[in-house]
N, C-alpha and C positions, 0 to 999 in steps of 0.2 A: 518188652521181651528181653530175655537175658542173652548171654553169649551163645556160641555155637556148640558148647560142650553139652552133650545129651547122653543119657544112659538108658539102655533098653534091657529089660529083664523079662524072661519068660516065666509065666505062672507055673506053679508046681502041679496044679490040676489040669486035666485035659478038658477040652470043650467039645460037647456033642453037637456037631453041625455038619451040614453037607459041604461046607467050604467057607473060606473067608477068615476074618480075624476080628477080635474085640480088642481095642486098644484103649487104655485109660491112663490118666495121670496118676502119679504116686499118691496124691491126696484125694483121689476119686471125684474131684470136681468136674473133670471132663471125661466123658466116655463116648467112644465111637464104636457102634456095633455095625461092622461091615461084613457080617456073615451073610450067607444066602438067605437065611430065615429073617434076619434083621432088615435086609433090603426088601424082601418080599412084604414084610409088614408095612414098611414106609411107603411102598409104591402100590399097596393093595387096591386102593380106590382107582388109581389111574389104570392099573392092569385090568381090573374088572370092566372099566369103561371101554378099553380097547377090545377086550374079549367079547363083550356084548355087541359092540359095533360090528365086529367081524362075523359073529354068529347070526345076528339079526340086522343086516344092513338096511333093510327096507323100513324098519321101525323109525329110524332117524329121519328118513325122507318124508314119512307120513306125519311126523311131529308127535308120534305116539310115545308116551313115556315108557321106559323099560324098567320094570321092577323085578327084583330077585326073589 
C-alpha cells in the first residue's frame, strides 16, 4: 500500500439508486457497490431465509423444506 495521499473525484453522471454509493479505483480493478440495491442483491438469500422463517415459523420446527 502506498502513502496516505489519496484523491477522490465525483463522477459526472448521476446514479439511479435509493441510496448509498458506488466507489471504484481509478483503474476499475476494485469496485464496491454499497447502494441499497447492491446490498439487497448481496444479502438476498439471507433476507429470504429470514423472511420465510418469520412468515412460516412452524415449517422449520417440522423439518419441512420451504420452497419459493
